Structures are given as structure tokens and as C-alpha cells.
N, C-alpha and C positions, 0 to 999 in steps of 0.2 A: 786759457789765458795764462802766463807764468814767469829763473835767474841764472846768471852766468857772470864771468869775470870780463873786465875790459880787455879788448884785443890788444896784444902786444904789438901787433902790426899796424895799429892805428897811427896815422900821421897827425901832426899838429894841425889844428884848424887854421885856415887862412883868416886874416883879420876881417871881421865883419864890418862892412862899410854901411852902417845903419843911418837912416835918415828918418826923422819924425818932425812933423810940423808941431807947433805948440799945442794946438787943439786936436785937429783931425785932418789927415791928408785929404786934399780935394780929389775928385774923380779924375781930374786931368793929371795930377801927380802920380796916380796909380796906373794910368793908362799910357805912360810915357813910352812903353816899348812898342807901341803900334807902328812907329816909324823905323824901328830897328831892323825889321825883316827877319828876325829869328824868335822862336818862342822863349818865354820866360817861365820859370818854375814858381807857381803860386802854391803856398801852403795855406789852405783854407780851413779854419776851424771855428768852433763856437766862441772862442775868446779873441779871435783876431785873424789877420792875414799877413803873411810875409811874402815878399817877392824876391826871387834869387835869380841871378844870371847863371844859367847852367854851363856857360862856356868857361867860367872861372870860379863858380860857386860863391860869388860875392853876394852878400845881402844888399839889396837896393833900398828897400823900405819895409818897415813893419808898421801895422796900424791896428788899433782895437776894432772889434766888431761893433757896429752900431745897432741900436734896437731894431727888431724885438729880440734878438739873441739872448733869450732869458735862461732856458734851462736845458742842459744835457742834449744838445743837438748832436746827432750822430752823422758825421761825415766819413763814411767808410767804403765809398767806391770812388774810383778816379775817372769816371766817365761823365764829362759835362754834356749838356744838350747842344743842339745845333747853334744856339746863340752863346755858347760858352758859359751857361749858367749851371750852378751846382745844385743838385737835389739832395736834401737831407731830411731826416725825420727826428721828431721828439715824441716820446711816449708820454701818455698821461701819468700823473702821479696817482698812486693807489688811493690816497685820501681825497681825490677830486680837486686838489688845489691847483692843478694845471692839467690842461687837456692835450691830447695828442694832435700833432699837425705835421704836414709836409711843408718844408720851407724851400723855396727856390731862390737862390742867392746869386747875385752878380758879383763875382770876386774882384772885378776891376774897379767897381765903384763902392764896394762894401755895402750894397743895399739889398734889401729883400724885394725881389720882383713879384713874389706871390706867396701867400700862406694859405694852405688848404687844410681846413679843420677836419680832424678824424674823431673828435669826441673823446669819450672815456674808453680809449683803446690802447693797446700796446702795438706799436709799429716797429719794424726792423729794416734792415738794409735795403734801400731802393736801388734800382738799376735801370738802364736804358737799353732800348733796341739798338742794333748797329747803325741804323739810319738816324738815331736820336729823335725820332718822331714820337716815341711812346716811353713813358716812365712807368715802372712796375713797383708797387709798394706792398710788401708782405704785412698784413695786419694779423698778428698772432692771436689776439683775443677773439677774432671772428673766424679764424681758420679760412681766410680768403686772401687772394691777391687783388689789389685795386690797380687798374690800368688807366693812366691819364694821357691825354693828348698834350704834348709839350708846347704846342702853339696856343691852344685855347684854355689849357688847364682843366678841360672837361673830363669827367670820368667816363671812359668808353667801354669798360668791361669790369666785371667782378667774377673771379674764378674761385670755386670751392675746391679746397685742397685738404691735406691731412691736418693732424692736430699740431698746433704751434709752428706755423711757418716762420722761419727766421731770416732767410736770405733768398736771393735769386740772381740768376745771370742768364742772359741770352747769348747763344753762340754767335761768333763773328759772321757765320754764313746765314744767320737768321733762321736756322732750322729748328733749334731747340730753345725752350725756356726751361731752365732747371731750378727746382726749389726744394730744399730739404725740410721735412716735417719732423721736428724733434721728438714729439711724443708718439708718432706713428712709426718711427724707425724706418722711414722710406724717403726716397728721392722722387719727387713728382716731376714728370716731364710733360710740357705743354707745347702745343703748336702756336708760335707767336703770330701766325697769320690769321688763325681763327680764334685764338685764346681758348682752345678746348684742351682738356687733359687727354694725352695720347698714351700714357703709360706711367707705371710706378716701378721703382726698383727697391726691394727690401735691402736695407743695409745691415740687418742683424738685430735680433731682439736685444733691447737695452742699449743700443749704440748711441741713441740720442743725436742724430745728425742735425747740424744747425747752420753750417756755412758751406758754400760751394764755389768752385771756380772751374769753368770749362776750359779744356786744353786748347792750345792754338790750332790743333788739327781738327777741332770741332767734333771729334769722335769720342772723347773721353771727358770725365769730370773727376775732380778731386773734392771729396766731401769730408770736412772736418766733423768729427763725432765727439760729443761732450761726455757721454756716459752718464747723463742726467735726464730725468723726466720732471715735468711739472713746473719748469721755470716760467715766471710770468712777469711781474713788474720789476723784479730785482735781478734780472739776468740769470745767473746760475746760483745766486744766493737763495736763501729760504724764500718760498717753499720748495725750491728744486730739491729733488731726491736723487742721490747717486744710485745707479742701477747695479754697480759692481763690475761693470764691463771696462771701466777705465777710459782714458783718452786714447783716441786713435784717428787715423785717416783711412777712408775707403776710396779706392780707385774704381770708377764705374765705366763700363763700356756702354755708351748711349745707344748704340745700334743693337747690341745683343740684350740690352736691358738687364745687365747683371754686374755684380761686383767682381772685378778681376783679382783684386788683392786688398787686404787690409793690413796695416802695420800699426803696432802700438806706439804710443808716444808717452814721454814722462812729463808732458806739460799739455795744457789745453790750447791747441792751435786754433786761432781765431780768424786769421787771414792767410791767404797764400797767393803767390804770383809766379809767373813763368818768365824765362827768357823768351824772346820772340821766336827763336828756333825750336822751342819746346824741349830743349835738352835738360834743363833743370827746373824743378818745382821747389819754391822757397816757402817755408812755413813759419809764421810768427804767432806769438801769443801776447796778451796784454799783461801777463803776470811774470814773464820770464825774459830776461835780457839776453836773448839768443835767437838765432835763426837756424832751422834745420833744413838741410838741402837734400832733396831726393833726386836721384838720376832716373829720368822717366823711361829709359831703356830697360833698366833692371828693377825699378820700383824699390830700390834700396837706398837707405840713408848713406850719403857719401861725405858729408861734412856738417859740423855744427859750428856756426860763426857766433862768437861772443859779441854782444852789443854793449855800448856804454851804459845804457839804462833801459828800462822796460819800454816797449812800444806803447803807444797811447791808445786808450779804448776808443776815443772818437777821432783817431787818426787812421792812417792806412799806409800802404806801400805802393809805389808806382815805378814801373820800368821805364827807362829812357827808350825812346823809339828806336835808336840804333842798337839796342840790346847790350850796350857796354856796361851800363850801371843800373842799379836798383836803388831807389830812394826810400828810406824807412824813417817814418816819423816816430821819434822816441821822446821820452820826457824831457831830455836835456837838449834836444835840437833835432836836426835832420842828418841821418847817417847815410853815407854813400857807399854802397857795396859794389865792388868790381866783380862782374859775373864771370870773368875769366879766371882770376886768381881766387875767387870766393873769399875775399877779405874786405874788411872795412878800410877804405882809403881816405876818407874825409869825414869830418863832423862839422856841420854848419850850425852856428849859434844863431837862433832866430828870436831871441828876446822873449822866450816863454810862450810863443805861439804854439798851440797844439792842434794839429790838423792833418788833412789829407793833401799830398802833393798832386798838383795838376800842371801839365805843360800846356800853356795857352799862348797864342799870338795876340 
């Protein structure tokens, strides 16, 4: 997770057209776009939600999150379920003052549709199958993945994986579910039809893999490596121990079950995203105000883009469906990256909302 200077190419932000009711916006006021016929950009976070018109990047409304939004909810995937609900997690506090849970949130009404208790556990980034019928939650302290039916919220499978699973993603073709195990230095590959482990890929001793994104072609995966072991309640803070391998990203061939190439990084990459054509892979961290861009044809870094401020730990990045823009949630707003020029072209002020961008109708 990691700093850089503000981009000289950044344009001035368009004026934010912000609307707030005196107390709390009604569900109707937040669902206004249903009749507009085009999707709106929802930035959903633990502290609130902002709605933006992506045709002109104007803020339509911001609103605070309603209870139970109590502590450290992690919204760091941009895949809503079939009803447009957002799946997030909160880990337990080490002293037992708060328990872990999965929270299913309706961003249009700012309500919690469901809370699934996980007890005194540490949970990490959830994700969904391409048909949005199943949600998969890594429970690091159990070394398991929990699989839930998104209709009934029932747990339908538990999968034993390596030590300290931190993330997961199912390929767009539904063939692979990939999950990195930080303390086992492996990427576990699961069949999402049977929920059985079908292979593991060593990423190298001491690499500490913890985040993964599957390529648009469904054949490869980008695995962010922390160079730490032993992280538990406090992410990569104590008692995590550096292995001496440093930060890196490993590119994995899912068919050959092997690492194609690893490249060192000077910051801890926490999230990554692709252009829809798979040409570029963008890497972000929560401690550095920059984006590193890798050309997937050469697996070489081709650009570093300066951001205005650091990306947010419980935020994320989201590509526009047409591939023209990438939306990055940072501490000071939402930055828009043009994927052709590889420059920041807009900064949208969203009243302090910190969260993950979703395009929803």
C-alpha cells in the first residue's frame, strides 16, 4: 500500500452539484436514476454513498451511511450481486470488542439487506461468481473460503485453502476461482462448479501473495505480493514480519499453473485493474499516491501516473464499461484516469465519501 506528486496534467474539477436533505435522503431520492435509462456511478463506502452522473461527472447526491455501519467495513470489489447489492466484510477486533461479519448493502437505499456473523475471525475481500449467484468470502483466521448463496444468504460450501487467504476472484468464464495464501506463498485454484481445489501455484518463498485479479482473457492472473508473513488483525502491521523479499507482482499462467514473470515494485500494490481489452494492467496501493501501469504484452512497467492523494484502504478502482476511463477512489475524491493517454483528466469532489465505485442502473 504506498506517494507521488500531483499530476500537472490534471484538469480543474467540474463544480460539484451536491444535494443533501436536512436529515437523510429518502430511498426515492437516491433511486432517481431508474427512469433515466443510463447507469450512474455510486461510490459506496463505510462512511456514506455518493452518486455521480458519469456522462458529465457531476455529483448528484451524497448521503451518510445508516447503521449498522460501525467499524472498518471493507468495500474493495466492484461486483454487485444480481440485485445490485454490495457485499463487504468487517473483521473482528483482536480484543473481542467487535466481531467479524459479512454485510450486504443496498446502495440505492443505503440500507443493510443482510448481516452474516463470522464470529471472532479475520475476513478479507469478498467476490462473486460471474452469474452473481454466489459470494465467496476468505476467512483468513480459519484458512478457509466461505461460499454463500446470494439469494438465500445460506452458506453452501467451505473450502480449505492455504495459510492466511486474503482475496479471491472468479474468472469471467466461470472456470477458475483464484485465491492467494499469504503465509503459504501460493495461489490456490478452485473449480467454482464443484468448489474443490484443483491446483496450487507457488509464487516464491517469502513473496507473501495476498491480492489477485484474473486477466480479461481468463488465462492469466496478476498476484500482488506483500513480502510479509504473519499478518492477522492489523493487516501488514505487527505482528506481520517482512521476509526480505520486498514488494512485487507475479503474473501467473492459470493453465500451466506457473509464474510467467515477477516484477519488483517500490510500493505495496493492493489492488489492480485492467482495460477491457487487456492491454494495460493498473496497480494501486493505499500508501502511495500513484498508479503503476504494466503493458500486458511485455509485462513491463510503461507509465507511473501521479494521483492527487493516496487511494483509500476501503475503496477500490473501477473501469468504465467502454474502457475509456478508470475511476480511482482516493482520500480527496474520485479521480478519473483516461486509459488512452494514461493521465488523470478529472477529480470529482464527493464530500469526504470514501468507497468503491459501482456503475448501477
